[in-house]
C-alpha positions in Angstrom: 91.6 99.4 96.9 94.8 97.4 96.3 94.4 98.6 92.5 94.1 102.2 93.8 97.1 101.9 96.0 99.1 100.2 93.2 97.7 103.3 90.8 99.0 105.4 93.7 102.1 104.4 93.5 103.0 103.9 89.8 101.4 107.7 90.2 103.8 108.7 92.2 106.7 106.8 90.8 106.2 108.8 87.6 106.0 111.6 89.5 109.2 111.2 91.0 110.9 110.3 87.4 109.4 113.4 86.0 110.9 115.5 88.5 114.1 113.9 88.4 114.1 114.9 84.4 113.1 118.2 85.4 115.9 118.6 87.6 118.8 117.9 85.2 120.2 120.8 84.1 122.1 121.3 80.6 125.2 123.2 80.4 127.3 123.5 77.4 131.1 124.6 77.4 132.9 125.7 74.6 136.2 126.6 74.7 139.0 125.8 71.9 140.4 123.0 69.2 140.5 120.0 70.6 144.4 119.9 70.3 144.8 123.4 72.6 145.1 123.3 76.3 141.6 125.2 76.8 139.7 121.7 75.5 141.3 120.0 77.5 140.7 121.9 80.0 136.8 122.2 79.4 136.8 118.3 79.4 138.2 118.9 82.8 135.8 121.1 83.8 132.7 118.9 82.4 133.8 115.9 84.2 134.0 118.3 87.4 130.3 119.2 86.7 129.2 115.6 86.3 130.9 114.3 89.8 130.4 117.2 92.0 126.4 117.6 90.8 125.2 114.6 88.8 121.7 116.6 88.0 124.3 118.9 86.1 124.2 117.6 81.8 127.5 119.5 80.6 128.6 118.6 76.8 131.9 120.0 75.4 131.7 121.8 71.9 134.6 122.0 69.9 135.7 125.9 68.8 137.7 127.7 66.5 138.6 130.0 69.5 138.0 132.7 71.0 136.4 134.9 68.9 133.8 132.4 68.0 132.8 131.7 71.4 132.0 135.3 71.8 130.2 136.0 68.9 128.2 132.6 69.4 127.4 134.0 73.2 125.2 136.9 71.2 122.7 133.8 70.4 123.7 130.9 72.3 120.4 130.4 74.8 120.3 128.8 78.4 123.0 127.6 80.3 126.2 128.6 78.1 129.8 128.8 78.8 132.6 129.9 77.2 136.1 130.8 77.5 137.7 134.3 76.0 140.4 136.8 77.3 139.1 139.8 79.0 140.4 142.4 75.9 138.1 140.3 73.6 135.0 140.9 75.5 136.0 144.4 75.8 136.6 144.4 72.1 132.7 142.9 71.5 130.9 145.8 74.4 132.3 148.6 72.4 132.0 147.1 68.9 135.6 147.0 67.7 137.1 144.8 65.1 136.4 141.7 64.9 132.8 142.7 66.5 132.1 145.5 63.9 128.2 146.3 63.9 127.8 143.9 66.8 128.2 145.5 69.5 127.4 143.5 72.7 127.5 143.9 76.7 125.9 139.9 77.4 128.9 138.3 78.7 128.9 137.9 82.8 131.9 136.7 84.7 131.7 133.1 86.3 135.4 132.3 87.2 139.1 132.3 85.9 140.9 129.9 83.9 144.6 129.6 83.2 145.8 132.5 81.2 147.1 132.5 77.7 150.7 132.2 76.8 152.3 133.7 73.6 154.4 131.2 71.8 156.2 132.2 68.9 157.5 129.0 67.3 160.4 128.3 64.9 162.3 125.2 63.0 165.7 124.9 64.8 167.1 124.9 61.1 165.8 128.0 60.3 168.6 129.3 62.2 166.4 131.8 63.9 167.0 132.9 67.4 165.2 135.9 68.0 161.8 137.5 67.4 163.3 140.0 65.2 164.6 137.4 63.2 160.9 136.1 62.1 162.1 138.8 59.6 162.2 137.5 55.8 160.3 134.0 57.0 157.4 131.9 56.6 155.1 132.2 59.5 151.3 131.2 60.4 150.1 134.1 63.3 147.7 131.3 64.5 145.1 130.3 63.6 142.4 131.2 61.0 140.2 133.7 62.8 141.6 133.5 66.1 142.1 135.8 68.8 145.7 134.5 68.7 145.9 135.6 65.1 144.5 139.0 65.8 147.2 138.9 68.5 150.2 138.1 66.4 149.3 140.8 64.1 149.3 142.9 66.3 152.7 142.0 68.0 154.4 142.3 64.7 152.9 145.5 64.2 153.7 147.3 67.0 157.6 145.7 66.9 158.1 146.7 63.4 157.8 143.5 61.4 154.2 143.1 60.1 155.8 143.8 56.7 158.6 142.5 56.8 157.5 138.6 57.9 155.6 136.5 54.9 152.4 135.6 57.0 150.7 132.4 55.9 147.4 131.4 56.6 146.4 127.6 57.7 144.3 126.6 60.4 146.4 126.0 63.6 146.6 122.2 63.6 147.7 122.1 60.2 150.6 124.4 61.3 152.3 121.4 63.2 152.6 119.2 59.7 153.4 122.1 57.7 156.7 122.8 60.1 157.5 119.1 60.2 157.8 119.0 56.5 159.3 122.3 56.0 156.4 124.3 54.6 156.7 127.0 57.3 159.2 128.4 59.6 157.4 129.2 62.7 154.2 129.8 64.0 152.2 131.2 67.1 149.9 129.9 69.2 148.5 131.4 72.5 147.4 128.9 75.0 148.4 128.0 78.5 151.9 126.1 79.2 152.6 123.5 78.6 150.3 123.4 75.4 149.5 120.1 73.9 149.9 121.0 70.5 153.6 121.5 71.3 154.5 118.9 73.7 153.6 116.6 70.9 155.7 118.6 68.1 158.6 118.8 70.4 158.6 115.0 70.4 159.1 114.5 66.5 160.8 117.9 65.3 163.6 120.1 66.6 162.3 123.5 67.7 162.9 126.6 69.6 159.9 128.7 71.3 161.8 132.5 70.8 162.2 135.0 73.6 161.2 138.5 73.3 163.5 140.7 74.7 162.5 143.3 77.8 162.3 146.1 74.8 159.7 144.2 72.9 157.8 143.0 75.9 157.7 146.7 77.1 156.1 147.5 73.6 153.8 144.8 74.0 152.6 145.6 77.0 152.1 149.6 76.2 150.1 148.2 73.3 148.0 146.0 75.6 148.1 146.2 79.4 146.3 143.3 79.6 149.9 141.5 79.0 151.8 140.4 81.4 156.0 139.4 81.3 156.1 135.5 81.8 159.3 133.3 82.0 158.9 129.7 80.7 161.2 127.5 82.6 164.1 125.6 81.2 162.5 122.0 79.9 158.6 123.4 79.8 159.2 121.6 76.2 161.7 118.9 75.2 164.9 120.4 73.7 164.1 123.6 75.7 167.5 123.9 77.7 166.7 127.4 78.5 164.2 130.0 79.9 162.0 131.4 77.5 161.0 135.0 78.3 157.3 135.7 77.0 154.0 137.3 77.8 150.5 136.3 78.6 147.0 137.8 79.3 144.2 136.5 81.6 141.5 134.2 80.4 137.9 134.1 81.8 135.0 131.4 81.7 131.7 133.5 81.3 128.1 133.0 81.0 125.6 135.2 79.5 122.5 137.2 80.7 120.4 134.4 79.6 122.2 131.9 82.3 120.1 130.7 84.9 120.6 132.1 88.3 120.9 129.0 90.1 123.0 127.4 88.1 125.8 130.1 87.7 125.7 130.0 91.4 126.3 126.3 91.6 129.1 126.2 88.7 130.9 128.8 90.3 130.9 127.1 93.4 131.4 124.0 92.5 134.7 125.5 90.5 136.4 127.1 93.6 135.9 124.2 95.9 137.3 122.0 93.1 140.1 123.7 92.1 142.6 121.9 94.4 141.6 118.7 92.8 142.0 120.3 89.1 145.5 121.4 89.9 146.4 118.0 91.2 145.7 116.9 88.0 147.1 119.4 85.7 149.2 122.0 87.5 148.0 124.8 85.0 145.3 125.6 87.6 147.7 126.5 90.3 148.3 129.9 89.2 144.2 130.5 89.4 143.3 132.8 92.5 140.0 134.2 93.5 141.4 137.9 93.4 141.9 137.5 89.8 138.4 137.8 88.9 138.7 141.7 89.3 140.8 140.9 85.7 137.7 139.3 84.2 136.1 142.8 83.2 132.4 142.0 82.1 130.4 142.4 85.0 129.7 139.0 87.5 126.4 136.8 87.2 124.2 137.4 89.7 124.5 133.9 90.2 127.9 134.4 90.8 128.0 137.3 92.5 126.1 135.6 95.2 128.5 132.9 95.6 131.5 135.4 96.2 129.5 137.2 98.9 129.3 134.6 100.4 133.5 133.8 100.3 134.2 137.1 100.9 135.6 137.6 97.3 136.1 141.4 96.9 134.2 142.3 93.1 134.5 145.9 92.2 132.1 148.1 91.6 132.3 148.4 87.7 131.6 144.8 87.9 128.4 144.5 89.8 
């Protein structure tokens, strides 16, 4: 009898252990290069998930940027969470460049990320004081193959500078070293501010984040209405004594149509309930609000939609 009881206890213990193992929910989070603010945000999100629900097993992956994230979403299974601007999701849906022949409508909105801030940065010794002043100078238009590179080319084009700026192609992390060594005169980076790359670079180099004129910003917004004017307060970066007039674009955290409904619900609920704690650790989360979900463009994941219905957040019909 004792042996039978012991056997039953052992079987129950094994069953509980098996149940606990089965209860674990792997989540892959993919955002950007390790030097970017978005990578740091993704690490914050992973830590948030582990603290809020120990059954989540998050893995953070470095990425070349939003274009790679969207392309990987076409084939990645399970609970894959990635960041991208809504305009890039729209390009993927329509099969526009850089998704020619790859049209997909598989992205599903989960929640909102801090927006992209456009930074056009130059070495002070170049004497460049305006975006128009980039003409005739060497400039890296964002990291190779990234959304930022694509956007910087479009911005230079709409401002009539496409054929006047000497564009260099390097990986974005190498741009800082190239600036320090005077190999280039400036570069573009698109990340929530303050972006760690520029914070670090500004401590060792004299640089200027260029302002766009009101006319330049109007042309850019007309080209892509997802952009909105943004002012970087003085002191955002070392040596920045005046406000910088630039632009920003919303960014979303997306899953795919392969994501589990329960996981999507839990991840979305945890994010909004923990957003205040995230903002206390880093202020770039402060400006993120539930009403911005309407800007994300892609259909809302059914699991996330359940949370938004419970929270009373209105979802546009086109995203249902």
